[in-house]
C-alpha positions in Angstrom: -9.2 1.8 -6.1 -7.2 4.0 -8.3 -3.9 3.1 -9.8 -1.9 6.4 -10.3 0.9 5.1 -12.6 0.2 1.6 -14.2 3.6 1.7 -15.9 5.5 1.8 -12.5 3.1 -0.8 -11.1 4.1 -3.1 -14.0 7.7 -2.1 -13.7 7.8 -3.0 -9.9 6.2 -6.4 -10.5 9.0 -6.9 -13.3 11.6 -5.9 -10.8 10.2 -8.4 -8.3 10.2 -11.2 -10.9 13.7 -10.4 -12.0 15.0 -10.2 -8.4 13.2 -13.4 -7.4 11.8 -11.7 -4.3 8.6 -10.2 -3.1 6.8 -7.1 -4.0 6.4 -4.9 -0.9 3.1 -3.1 -0.4 3.7 -0.2 1.8 0.3 0.6 3.2 -0.2 4.1 4.6 -3.4 5.1 6.5 -2.9 8.3 8.5 -0.6 11.3 8.9 1.9 9.5 11.2 2.2 6.6 8.7 3.2 9.3 6.0 5.8 10.5 8.3 7.2 7.2 9.7 7.3 5.6 6.2 8.9 8.5 4.3 12.3 7.4 4.7 11.5 3.9 4.0 9.8 4.9 0.7 12.8 6.9 -0.5 15.4 4.3 0.4 13.4 1.4 -1.3 13.2 3.6 -4.4 16.8 4.4 -4.2 17.9 0.8 -3.8 15.4 -0.4 -6.4 13.6 -2.8 -4.1 10.2 -3.7 -5.6 7.6 -1.9 -3.7 4.2 -0.2 -4.1 3.0 2.6 -2.1 -0.6 2.4 -1.2 -2.7 5.2 0.4 -5.6 4.0 2.2 -7.2 7.2 1.9 -8.6 7.5 5.5 -7.6 10.9 5.8 -8.4 13.3 2.7 -8.1 16.6 4.4 -4.8 18.3 3.1 -3.9 19.0 6.8 -3.7 15.4 7.4 -2.2 14.2 4.2 0.4 17.0 3.4 3.3 14.9 5.0 3.6 13.2 1.8 4.2 16.4 0.1 6.3 17.7 3.0 8.6 14.7 2.6 8.6 14.8 -1.1 7.0 11.4 -2.1 3.4 12.3 -3.1 4.4 11.2 -6.7 5.6 7.9 -5.3 2.0 6.7 -4.3 1.0 4.1 -6.7 -2.5 3.0 -5.4 -5.3 5.2 -3.7 -7.9 2.9 -2.1 -9.9 5.9 -1.3 -11.5 4.6 1.9 -14.3 6.8 3.4 -17.0 6.8 6.0 -17.5 5.9 9.6 -15.2 3.4 11.3 -17.5 0.5 10.4 -18.0 1.7 7.0 -14.2 2.2 6.5 -13.6 -1.3 7.6 -16.0 -2.7 5.1 -14.8 -0.7 2.4 -11.3 -1.6 3.2 -12.3 -5.4 2.9 -13.7 -4.7 -0.6 -10.6 -2.7 -1.6 -8.2 -5.3 -0.4 -10.1 -7.9 -2.5 -10.1 -5.6 -5.5 -6.3 -4.9 -5.0 -5.6 -8.7 -4.7 -7.6 -9.4 -7.8 -5.7 -6.7 -9.7 -2.3 -7.9 -8.7 -3.1 -11.4 -9.1 -3.8 -11.0 -12.7 -0.3 -9.4 -13.1 1.9 -10.9 -10.6 2.0 -14.6 -11.4 4.7 -16.2 -9.1 5.6 -12.8 -7.5 4.3 -12.6 -3.8 2.8 -9.3 -2.8 3.6 -8.8 0.9 2.0 -6.0 2.7 3.9 -3.7 5.1 1.7 -1.8 7.6 2.6 0.9 10.1 1.2 2.0 13.3 -1.9 1.3 15.4 -4.5 2.3 13.1 -7.6 0.4 12.0 -5.9 -0.1 8.6 -2.8 -1.7 10.3 -5.1 -4.1 12.1 -7.5 -5.0 9.5 -5.5 -4.7 6.3 -3.3 -7.7 7.2 -6.3 -9.9 8.3 -8.2 -9.0 5.0 -5.0 -9.6 2.9 -4.3 -13.0 4.5 -8.2 -14.1 4.1 -7.7 -13.3 0.6 -4.2 -14.5 -0.4 -2.8 -16.6 2.5 0.2 -14.1 2.8 1.2 -12.8 6.0 2.0 -9.0 6.4 4.9 -7.2 8.0 4.1 -4.7 10.8 6.4 -1.8 11.5 
């Protein structure tokens, strides 16, 4: 797991705390997710809604990830999970990365509840919410 901008992560947690609401975790896994969630990413930033953009990293080929650049939000990605391997390997790796993300945020969030927002019908959108719930007891939002 790689945090691209620790200062923004801390700012978003502080913003959620100040607003008394959740910290949304926008989980992006594949090219369609980059496209579908682009307007949401921009609008949440414009409205100063506390949210972190999390790139699962299933696709690492520029052709499959260029949508973040095409829609001008590659600099808005806060966390890279860097998932790799076969479908089974990716699933196991995702479980490990969800655990690491939860531990990292737990140390910083205090009373702020991180709520995942997943998109699509990818293996990530099906498994991330399950792993997050097993780790935290917090349900996810599915777009």
